[in-house]
C-alpha positions, -999 to +999 in steps of 0.1 A: -009-406-724+024-386-720+055-400-736+073-427-717+045-429-691+037-465-680+001-477-679-006-494-646-007-532-651-041-538-637-041-566-611-070-585-596-069-576-559-082-611-552-054-636-554-074-668-548-112-673-550-129-705-540-166-701-542-177-673-519-143-673-502-119-647-515-083-642-504-068-609-513-031-601-520-031-578-490-040-607-467-014-629-484+012-601-477+004-602-440+005-640-439+037-642-460+054-616-438+045-634-406+055-668-419+088-657-434+095-635-404+090-665-381+114-687-401+140-659-401+135-653-364+141-690-356+172-690-377+186-660-357+179-674-323+194-708-331+227-692-343+247-690-311+275-671-328+253-641-333+246-639-295+280-650-281+263-681-267+227-694-265+201-668-272+179-656-243+149-668-263+140-703-272+125-715-305+093-727-287+089-693-272+092-677-307+065-701-319+042-690-291+050-654-297+037-655-333+001-654-322+007-625-298+025-603-324-001-611-351-029-599-328-008-569-319-001-559-355-037-563-366-054-547-336-028-519-334-027-513-371-065-509-373-067-488-341-039-465-355-057-460-388-089-451-370-073-427-346-046-411-368-061-411-403-099-412-403-113-406-368-142-383-379-155-409-404-154-438-379-171-417-352-200-414-377-198-450-388-185-470-358-195-504-372-171-500-401-142-501-376-145-539-377-147-542-415-110-549-420-116-564-455-122-528-468-086-519-460-073-493-436-042-501-416-015-479-400+021-490-397+026-468-367-004-482-349+007-517-359+042-510-345+028-498-312+006-530-311+038-550-317+055-532-288+027-540-265+028-577-276+065-578-269+062-563-234+033-584-223+049-616-237+082-609-221+067-602-187+047-634-188+077-656-199+105-637-182+123-628-214+145-598-219+123-572-236+151-556-256+162-589-270+128-599-282+124-564-296+156-569-315+143-601-331+109-587-338+123-557-356+150-576-374+123-595-393+099-565-397+112-554-431+101-586-447+064-578-439+069-542-449+083-552-483+054-575-490+028-550-477+041-523-500+040-546-530+003-554-520-004-516-519+010-514-555-011-544-567-042-528-551-034-495-568-036-476-535-014-452-517+000-440-550+025-412-554+023-375-562+022-363-598+055-368-615+073-352-645+058-370-675+094-375-688+101-397-658+106-432-674+089-451-646+060-427-640+027-446-639-009-436-645-029-454-619-065-464-628-080-446-597-054-418-595-067-396-623-050-390-657-017-377-643+014-398-643+025-405-608+055-417-588+051-454-579+057-445-543+046-479-531+077-494-548+099-467-535+088-476-500+091-513-506+127-507-515+135-483-487+115-499-458+119-534-471+151-542-490+174-514-478+163-516-441+165-554-441+200-553-456+212-527-430+199-547-400+212-580-414+247-566-418+245-552-382+235-586-369+263-603-388+288-580-370+274-587-336+246-562-330+225-588-311+251-589-284+240-553-275+203-556-266+183-527-281+207-519-309+187-535-336+154-522-321+167-487-321+182-489-355+150-502-370+129-475-354+153-447-365+160-460-400+123-468-407+115-432-396+140-418-421+128-442-449+092-433-443+098-395-442+118-399-475+090-419-491+064-394-480+080-368-502+068-388-532+035-402-518+002-385-523-012-374-488-043-391-476-072-372-492-091-368-459-061-353-443-040-336-469-009-317-458-005-309-421+017-281-407+028-268-440+042-295-463+043-322-436+020-353-439+006-375-411+032-401-420+060-376-415+046-363-382+043-399-369+078-408-381+098-379-367+094-391-331+106-425-343+138-410-356+145-394-323+135-424-302+156-447-324+187-425-321+183-425-283+180-463-281+210-468-304+232-445-282+221-461-250+227-496-264+261-487-278+273-470-246+261-498-224+289-522-216+284-555-234+266-574-206+275-609-197+253-634-214+223-642-194+217-680-189+194-696-213+160-703-196+167-740-198+201-737-181+186-722-150+164-752-143+174-777-117 
């Protein structure tokens, strides 16, 4: 083993096992992200100072939305993985599309599923789409952080070969003998901690009063964080590099950077609208 290289601390991918029932760390990451995100979302919508008055979303509506967004994330994430990352394989083995326990989820697909859930829920309950989008993306980095930690625990999505002198280079058990960047931890820091901190600071300074500002910032900053992380992450073996040195993750994130920038500009230029009445205030 090269000097200073860290041996991967082998984790059991199964966190809890009760008889034939096994709960994996990856599943706990999803559950933890959703639960903590729900708690944070309720805290945001009950803080009237952040909105300049009552939020246009009620706590019971957020409670109902959790099921919608959970389905959107799971269905969208799996669909995105099938279409973007391994379509040829699943065409030959269509039954394995439903075998979620074997892994295979796409953030970009999950994000599109979340967008669909937001739009459908808002139309049904007459809620401003941009405001619910702001809340959904404000809590998103929590799940991203936990998900990347689960990737590390599972020894998957590891990084490209690193200089052996890099103090934190790791030899992953299924990544060959070469020391590699722990890209999962890089992404946990960028997509989780850094992105959450940026959005939380924006919210503290009144970003929720401009619908779409947090949504656009999340989309744009996530795209930048993902592109940065992809420079250290080993491309998916079934895809490799696309269009020169670009990876699928980069190609899917570049449009996010553009779309996020547009949303931010539109939200910032829009005059701060008068607060819409809380749904309960409009009832006779």
